[in-house]
C-alpha positions as CSV (number, residue, x, y, z in Angstrom):
1,M,0.0,0.2,-0.1
2,E,1.2,3.4,-0.5
3,S,2.3,5.2,1.9
4,L,0.9,9.0,2.9
5,S,4.6,10.8,2.2
6,D,4.7,8.8,-1.0
7,A,1.4,10.0,-2.0
8,L,1.6,13.7,-1.0
9,G,4.6,13.4,-2.7
10,N,3.1,12.0,-6.0
11,W,0.6,14.6,-5.6
12,R,3.1,17.6,-5.4
13,K,4.9,16.1,-8.7
14,L,1.6,16.2,-10.1
15,S,0.6,19.5,-8.8
16,F,3.7,21.2,-10.4
17,A,3.6,19.3,-13.6
18,Q,-0.2,20.4,-13.9
19,R,1.3,24.1,-13.4
20,A,4.3,23.7,-15.7
21,E,1.6,22.4,-18.2
22,N,-0.3,25.3,-18.0
23,K,1.8,27.7,-18.1
24,T,3.7,26.5,-21.1
25,K,0.0,26.1,-22.7
26,Q,-0.4,29.8,-22.0
27,L,2.9,31.0,-23.4
28,L,2.1,29.1,-26.7
29,D,-1.2,30.5,-26.8
30,D,0.1,34.1,-26.5
31,P,-0.6,36.3,-29.6
32,L,3.3,37.3,-29.8
33,V,4.3,33.5,-30.1
34,Q,1.1,32.6,-32.8
35,R,2.5,35.2,-34.4
36,L,6.1,34.4,-34.4
37,R,5.1,30.8,-35.4
38,A,2.9,32.1,-38.3
39,S,6.0,34.0,-39.7
40,Y,8.6,31.4,-39.3
41,P,6.5,27.8,-40.5
42,E,10.1,26.1,-40.0
43,L,10.0,26.8,-35.9
44,D,9.2,22.9,-34.9
45,D,7.6,21.8,-31.6
46,R,11.5,20.7,-30.7
47,T,12.9,24.1,-31.2
48,I,9.7,25.8,-29.0
49,K,10.6,23.2,-26.5
50,I,14.4,23.7,-26.0
51,N,13.6,27.7,-25.8
52,M,10.8,27.9,-23.7
53,N,12.9,30.4,-21.7
54,R,13.7,32.8,-24.8
55,L,9.8,32.7,-25.6
56,Y,8.8,34.1,-22.1
57,Q,11.2,36.5,-22.2
58,Y,10.1,37.8,-25.2
59,V,6.3,37.4,-24.0
60,T,6.9,39.4,-20.8
61,E,9.3,41.9,-21.7
62,H,6.6,42.8,-24.4
63,R,4.2,42.7,-22.2
64,N,6.3,45.2,-20.0
65,C,6.3,47.5,-22.7
66,S,2.6,47.5,-23.4
67,N,2.5,48.8,-19.9
68,C,5.3,50.9,-19.5
69,P,5.8,52.6,-15.8
70,G,8.2,54.6,-17.3
71,L,11.9,54.3,-18.2
72,E,13.2,55.2,-14.8
73,R,10.8,52.2,-13.7
74,C,11.5,49.7,-16.3
75,P,10.8,46.2,-15.3
76,N,13.0,44.6,-17.8
77,D,16.3,43.2,-17.3
78,F,18.1,45.8,-19.4
79,E,16.6,49.3,-18.5
80,G,15.2,50.4,-22.0
81,H,15.6,47.3,-23.8
82,Y,13.3,44.6,-24.9
83,T,13.9,40.9,-26.4
84,M,13.4,40.3,-30.0
85,L,13.6,36.9,-31.8
86,S,15.0,35.7,-34.7
87,V,14.9,32.2,-36.6
88,E,17.3,30.8,-38.6
89,T,17.7,27.1,-40.2
90,V,21.2,25.7,-40.6
91,G,20.6,22.3,-42.6
92,D,17.9,20.3,-41.0
93,T,18.1,22.5,-37.6
94,T,16.2,25.3,-36.5
95,Y,17.7,27.6,-34.2
96,L,15.8,30.3,-32.3
97,H,18.0,33.4,-31.2
98,D,17.7,36.5,-29.0
99,R,18.8,40.1,-28.7
100,K,17.9,42.9,-26.9
101,V,16.5,46.2,-28.9
102,S,16.5,49.4,-27.5
103,C,13.2,50.8,-26.9
104,K,11.2,54.0,-28.0
105,K,11.8,55.7,-24.8
106,L,15.4,55.2,-24.6
107,I,16.1,56.3,-28.2
108,A,14.6,59.3,-27.1
109,K,16.7,59.8,-24.0
110,Q,19.8,59.4,-25.8
111,S,19.0,61.6,-28.5
112,Q,18.1,64.3,-25.9
113,D,21.4,63.5,-23.9
114,A,23.6,63.4,-26.9
115,I,21.9,67.1,-27.7
116,R,22.5,68.5,-24.3
117,N,26.4,67.2,-24.8
118,R,26.9,69.0,-27.8
119,I,26.2,72.3,-25.4
120,R,28.6,73.6,-23.1
121,S,27.1,76.4,-20.8
122,F,29.5,79.0,-18.7
123,Y,27.8,80.8,-15.9
124,I,24.4,80.4,-17.6
125,D,21.3,78.1,-16.4
126,N,20.5,75.5,-18.2
127,T,17.0,75.4,-18.7
128,A,16.4,77.0,-21.9
129,L,19.7,74.4,-23.0
130,T,17.4,71.4,-21.8
131,H,14.2,72.1,-22.7
132,G,12.9,71.9,-26.3
133,Y,10.6,75.0,-26.9
134,S,8.2,75.2,-29.7
135,T,8.0,78.1,-32.4
136,D,4.5,79.1,-31.1
137,E,5.8,79.0,-27.4
138,I,8.6,81.3,-28.1
139,V,6.5,83.6,-29.7
140,D,3.4,83.5,-27.0
141,I,6.0,84.5,-24.6
142,D,6.4,88.0,-25.8
143,P,4.5,89.2,-29.3
144,E,6.8,92.2,-28.9
145,R,9.6,90.2,-30.1
146,V,8.1,88.4,-33.1
147,E,11.0,90.3,-35.6
148,A,13.9,89.1,-33.3
149,V,12.5,85.6,-33.3
150,G,11.9,85.2,-37.0
151,A,15.1,86.4,-37.4
152,I,16.6,83.4,-35.3
153,L,14.4,81.0,-36.6
154,K,15.8,82.6,-40.3
155,Y,19.3,82.0,-39.2
156,I,18.4,78.3,-37.9
157,R,16.8,77.2,-41.2
158,R,19.3,78.5,-43.0
159,T,22.3,76.7,-41.1
160,Q,20.2,73.5,-41.4
161,A,20.1,73.9,-44.9
162,E,23.5,75.0,-45.9
163,G,25.3,74.2,-42.8
164,L,27.5,76.0,-40.3
165,Q,27.5,79.7,-41.4
166,K,30.5,82.4,-41.2
167,E,28.4,85.4,-39.7
168,G,26.6,85.1,-36.4
169,L,24.0,87.3,-34.8
170,Y,24.1,90.3,-32.5
171,L,21.3,90.5,-30.5
172,V,20.6,94.0,-28.4
173,G,17.6,95.2,-26.5
174,P,16.7,96.2,-23.0
175,F,17.2,94.4,-20.1
176,G,15.4,90.9,-19.7
177,T,13.7,90.9,-22.9
178,G,15.1,87.2,-23.3
179,K,18.1,87.6,-25.6
180,T,19.9,85.1,-23.8
181,F,16.6,82.5,-24.0
182,L,16.7,83.3,-27.4
183,M,20.4,82.5,-28.1
184,C,19.9,79.3,-25.8
185,Y,16.8,78.0,-28.0
186,M,19.2,78.8,-31.4
187,L,21.8,76.4,-29.8
188,Y,19.3,73.8,-28.7
189,Q,17.9,73.5,-32.2
190,L,21.2,73.5,-33.9
191,A,22.6,70.8,-31.5
192,K,19.7,68.4,-33.1
193,S,21.3,69.2,-36.6
194,G,24.7,67.8,-34.7
195,Q,26.2,71.6,-34.4
196,S,28.3,72.0,-31.1
197,G,27.9,75.1,-29.0
198,A,28.9,77.1,-25.9
199,I,27.3,80.3,-24.1
200,V,29.2,82.2,-21.8
201,Y,28.0,84.8,-19.5
202,M,30.8,87.6,-19.7
203,P,30.4,89.3,-16.4
204,D,31.2,85.8,-14.7
205,F,33.5,84.5,-17.3
206,V,35.8,87.6,-17.2
207,E,36.2,87.6,-13.3
208,D,36.9,83.8,-13.2
209,L,39.5,84.4,-15.8
210,K,41.7,85.7,-12.9
211,S,41.5,82.3,-10.9
212,M,42.9,80.6,-14.4
213,F,46.2,82.3,-13.5
214,S,47.2,79.6,-11.4
215,E,45.8,77.0,-13.9
216,P,47.5,77.6,-17.4
217,Q,46.2,74.1,-18.7
218,R,42.7,74.6,-17.5
219,M,42.6,78.3,-19.1
220,K,44.3,77.0,-22.4
221,E,41.3,74.3,-22.6
222,T,38.5,76.8,-21.9
223,I,40.1,79.0,-24.5
224,D,40.7,76.4,-26.7
225,L,36.9,74.8,-26.5
226,L,35.8,78.5,-27.2
227,K,38.0,78.7,-30.4
228,E,36.7,75.6,-31.9
229,T,33.1,74.8,-30.9
230,D,30.9,75.3,-34.0
231,L,28.8,78.1,-32.3
232,L,29.8,80.4,-29.7
233,V,27.4,83.0,-27.8
234,F,29.1,85.7,-25.8
235,D,26.5,86.6,-23.5
236,D,25.5,89.9,-21.8
237,I,29.0,91.4,-23.5
238,G,29.3,95.2,-22.3
239,A,28.5,94.1,-19.0
240,E,32.0,92.7,-18.0
241,N,34.5,94.6,-15.9
242,L,37.4,94.6,-18.8
243,S,40.9,94.3,-18.1
244,P,43.6,95.1,-21.4
245,W,44.6,91.2,-20.9
246,V,41.2,90.1,-21.4
247,R,40.3,92.2,-24.4
248,D,43.7,91.6,-25.9
249,H,44.9,88.3,-25.5
250,V,41.2,86.4,-24.7
251,M,38.9,87.9,-26.4
252,G,41.0,89.1,-29.2
253,A,42.5,85.8,-29.3
254,I,39.0,84.0,-30.0
255,L,37.2,86.6,-32.2
256,N,40.7,86.4,-34.6
257,Y,40.3,82.8,-34.5
258,R,36.9,82.0,-35.2
259,M,36.5,85.2,-37.6
260,N,35.7,83.7,-41.5
261,R,35.8,80.3,-39.9
262,K,32.9,79.9,-37.4
263,P,30.3,82.2,-36.3
264,T,30.1,84.0,-33.0
265,F,27.1,85.3,-31.5
266,F,26.5,88.5,-29.1
267,T,24.0,89.5,-26.7
268,S,24.1,92.9,-25.3
269,N,22.3,95.8,-23.9
270,H,24.5,98.2,-25.7
271,E,24.4,99.0,-29.5
272,P,27.6,98.2,-31.2
273,E,29.0,101.7,-31.1
274,E,28.5,101.7,-27.2
275,L,30.2,98.7,-27.5
276,E,33.2,100.0,-29.3
277,K,33.3,102.7,-26.4
278,H,33.4,99.7,-23.7
279,F,36.1,98.0,-25.6
280,S,38.3,101.3,-26.2
281,F,38.4,102.0,-22.3
282,T,40.0,99.7,-19.6
283,S,40.3,100.5,-15.6
284,K,43.9,99.9,-15.8
285,D,44.8,101.7,-19.2
286,G,42.2,104.0,-19.6
287,D,41.4,105.4,-22.9
288,E,42.6,103.3,-26.3
289,E,40.3,104.1,-28.7
290,Y,42.4,101.9,-31.7
291,K,42.3,99.0,-29.5
292,G,38.6,99.3,-29.4
293,Q,38.1,99.6,-32.5
294,R,40.4,96.4,-33.5
295,I,37.9,94.3,-31.4
296,M,34.9,95.5,-33.2
297,D,36.5,94.7,-36.6
298,R,36.2,91.3,-35.5
299,I,32.8,91.3,-34.8
300,R,31.1,94.4,-36.8
301,P,31.2,92.4,-40.0
302,F,31.1,89.1,-38.8
303,V,27.5,89.3,-37.5
304,E,23.8,90.6,-38.4
305,V,22.5,93.2,-35.4
306,V,19.0,92.1,-34.3
307,V,16.8,94.3,-32.3
308,V,15.0,92.2,-29.3
309,N,12.3,94.5,-28.1
310,G,9.8,93.2,-25.4
311,T,9.1,93.9,-21.6
312,N,11.3,92.9,-19.0
313,K,10.7,89.1,-18.1
314,R,13.7,88.6,-15.3
315,G,12.1,86.1,-13.0
316,K,9.7,84.7,-15.1
317,A,9.8,81.0,-16.0
318,G,10.7,80.2,-19.6
319,A,11.6,83.7,-20.7
């Protein structure tokens, strides 16, 4: 007579086998597996049987993707990836191969990261560099600057169609009208086309240069980056506390290298004529008119002046 322990053991085995059979049937009846078998008639029962783990992974991960909780909470084995299957027949043997494929959310994130990595900012709030505003949004923020927005959009389209230009833009207007924001928008849009860019807030940059005297390698790397980047923006130029060394050996060197090679952009509260006076006077050497003119000779012929009208939006989000 069968002992109780043997009977329980047989019941457990039967129960487990039954559960496994039910799971297998459920898996094979899944629409994904059905479509796979319809696409590959050579996928026989033997191949299916020895690849049950691959099929389970395939179905599970596709189900997870259909109910995606977001990239940061991806439940799949590899974040942002799902399993794809392919079938290969060699001689009389059929093989089922699996591979990991990036999902749309991961591809979009990688694309955004690549865009952001093409842009360097020095002492600038990154908000406008990391958010893709629409054309309507940048107009709606302030309709008074519609002409300036039109000039920016025209420049973006021309660069996208023809490649990197030799001339840049000089945005001039009162405080808080969104000149920096428009330049950040331009950098972001052109970064999507593969252009690298840098934006430098001049007052802080000039002050930081003083600390770089003790770090000559850092200074060289910074100046080289500003020389070589595809698109360079000097933000709030004319507001810095200028020294002869910064004017002649930093600004002069960068502008001299870039002219006729790569476009340089400026935002300022000063008209170009006023900026020339600013460059002509330093706290150390006083008035040096010819040196101010020399710098402006590297700016004026290589920019289109764009007036940015509007109301002061300092402190407002997305300005």
